[in-house]
N, C-alpha and C positions, 0 to 999 in steps of 0.2 A: 641730677649730675651725678653720675659714676664714681661711688666711690667716697660719695661728699654726704653728709647728714642732710636730712631735708631740713627746714628753715622749723621750727617754730608754729606750732596755729596764731595768730594773733588772742589774747588774752577778753577774756565774755566779759570778767571782770576785772577790774584795775581799780584800784586805793595803792593812793602815793599820801606819805605825812599827817595822815587822820591819827585826829589827839582829839578827847570825850573826857569834856569837862562833867562833875555836878555840883555848884554852888564852889566850893573853891577846893575841890576835891579831883582831879585828875584820877581817870580811871585809869586810861591808856593814852602812849605818844606815840608818835612814829613809825605806826604803823602801815608797813608798805605789803600788799596783797597784792598776790595775779592768779586769776582761777580758770585754768583754760576748759577747752571743751574740752568733753569728758572728764572731766576730775573732781572728787568728791573730797570736799576739807570738810572737816569735824571741828567745829571750833568750842572749846571744852574752858570752864572754870568755874570757881565759886560761886551761890550770888550775889549780885549788883557788880560785877567785876564788867560787867556792859557787852554780856554777849548777842541778848537781847536788843538794846541801842544799836548795836551795830545795825544788826537788820534791817531794823526801824528806818537806818541811815542812811543804808542803801534803797530802801522803797521810796523814800521823799519823804518819810515823817517825819526824819528826826535833822539835825543840823547836827554839822564836826562839827570841835571847836577848833578844829583847823585841821587841811587838807585836802583831799578831792575822792568820786568818787565817778568811774565813766563804769557805763555795761553798753558793751558793743562803740565804744568807741565816744558815747555818748554821754556829755555831764550829766547824773539823777540832779534832777531839780523837779520840784513837784511829787502828788504823788496821782497813782494811777499808769504805770509802766506795762504794756499787756505785752512785753519780751521778759518779766521777771515772771515766774510762776511764784508763789509763798503758801505752805503748808504748815497748820499755825499746830498747837498743843491742844491734843486730843480732849477738851473737854465740854461730857458730853450735853447735848442741846436737853433742854428743861422737854417731860416727860406729855406737854400738852401743843407740843410743836408738831400742828399739821401738815404743815411742807412734805413733802414727800422726800426720799430718797434722791429720784430722778432730776423735782424741783430742782437741790440742790448743785446735783453736777452740769444742771443749766444756765444756772449762775456762770456759770464760768464761761460758761458760749454764747453768750448774750448780754447778761449783766449790766457790762458796761457801757449800754445802749443810752442815751439820754430817754425818756420818758416810756409811757408801756412797753416790753418789751412785744415785739411783734414776727413770730413766725418766718423764718426764712426759710427755702429751700433749701436744704441740705442741713440743715439742722438735728433735726431729730436723730436723723444716721448717725453725725458726729455724736451728741449725746450715747443713742445706743453702743454705739463702736468704746468711747470710754466709756459706760458703765460695764461694758466686758470687759475692757483693760484690764479693772481691778475686779474685778471678781465678785459684782453685785448686782447680778444678775436675780439674784428669788428673791433678795430683800430691795430692789429699786422702788417699786411700788406702793410698798406701806412707807406711812411718817414716819418721817426722823426720829422723831421724839420715842419709838416704841424700840430703836435698834441700841443693839450692843453699845458699846464707845468704838470697837475694835469697825462693826460694820459703818457704823458714824465715821470715822478716819478713811476707810477705804472712797469711801464717795468722797471726802473734801479732797483726799488726791486724785480724784478723776476731775474734781472742779479747778486744781492749780493746775495739774496739765491739759489741760483745754484746748489751749490755745501753740501746745509743743513748744513752749519757753526754753529758749535756749539758757537760761537762771534760775536755777530754780534752791527757794531760801526756805529752809526749813529750821521750825524753831519749836525745840521739845514735842518733835511730831511722833516719839514711840511710849508719852509718859500715860499711863496706865494700861495699861495693855498687857494683854495674858503674848505668852511667848509664841503664839501660833499665828494672832494678829501682827505683833512686833515684827514677826517673820514674811509675812505679807504684804506692808510697807513697803520692809524693805528691800524688797523682791522688786516693787514697783516704783519707786526711787531709783535702783539701779539699773531697770532694764531701760527706762527713760533715758539717766548721761549714757547711756551704753548704745542705744538703737536710734538716739537722737543726737547723740555730742555733746549733750543738754553739760553745765556749768552745775556744781553743787555745791552749797554750802552749807552742814548742816550743826544747827545750837543742837547737843543734848547733854545730861546726865551722865548718862552712860555708855560707853566705847566699845564694852564687851559684843552686844549684838552684831556690830557695825566693820568687827576689827580686821575682817579678810576682806572689804570691800572701801575703805579709807583708804586714801592713797595720802593724802597731809592730815595732821593735829596740828593747827591754833590754840594754842594754851595761855587762857591771862588770869594770872594771879599777882596779887601784893603789887597791883600799879605797872607790870612788867608782863612779858608775852613772850612767849618762844615757837618757831613755826620753825617745824621740818615734820618727816615719816615718825609713823608709829613707831616702829626702831630709835630712833633719833630723839622723839621725844618723853614716849614713857619710861625712861630710864628711873633708877631715884637718885643720880647724882645732878641729872637736868635738873625733874621737881624739887631736890632740897634748894638749890641756887636758886629758883624760881620763885618759891615759899619762903628763904632766906631763913627755913630751920630743915633738920635733917628728918627727908621722907626717905621712908624705903617703896620700893615697888614688885611686886611676888606675881608669882605664875602661879593658880593655882589649875592644876586642868586647863580650861580652856576658858579661863579667865584670869585674868588681870585681879590684885587686891594693891592697894597701897593703904601706907598702913605709917602714921606721925604726921599728915596736915593737919598744923593746928584751926585752919580754919572748918576741915571736916569736926573735929572733935566738938568745934564750940557748937554747931549746928545740928550734928545729929542725924546727914543725912548724907548721900550721894552725890553731888554734886556738883565733882570733878569730873565724872565721867570714870571711875575704877571704882571699888568697892572695899568701903574701908574698914579697918575693924584697930 
């Protein structure tokens, strides 16, 4: 209609009234979150705040204490949803792993089949296309145990994107990668969501590499959470209210620095997505 706003696309991921407990401790409650096609939402927070468990609940591997999760309008139940791609943390595979890089990507194409996978027409072409998309042509036929962490993570990205998933979940995908490989993996994720209209939910301990691409941030801390754009969330007053202690967010060149987060001082690492002092 002329002069009227087009209706928003229905969410790929819809979470309503979600709560998560561990024993007698409530990690968070009352979470409502819609992630729409082409949107990238980063999840930040200290260790133990329930970020990874949220991803596991979306994958059907964990039960919420209450609430519901739907992917493309269908309630999540059980594991093995081919509409969800999953990119895990970049943990190096053992040196003696003989699986080739190409085989790792192939698991994303035929690994869901029961029994011994039998090559189908088009599988080889699909694997070749994925290898080219992640820039792995030069090392795809080498044993993955011989590859660097960044090369392995590019192959994992190819595996995660094998089905052109409308929802991509990423759990600390940039950890232990150098700057060049961080940018390469971010580029793959960003291209997939832009070209395919995929929704992306990405857990990270460092938001700085993503600042120019992330649409919204879900920040979980101290049993509470806040949700908004980076400009709305990454502010001294907002994080002070979230932590219940004075926190200062400063800009140092093209990076953000947080000062005074009590959990950061206790654990001595950069788990909330900013650089601590």
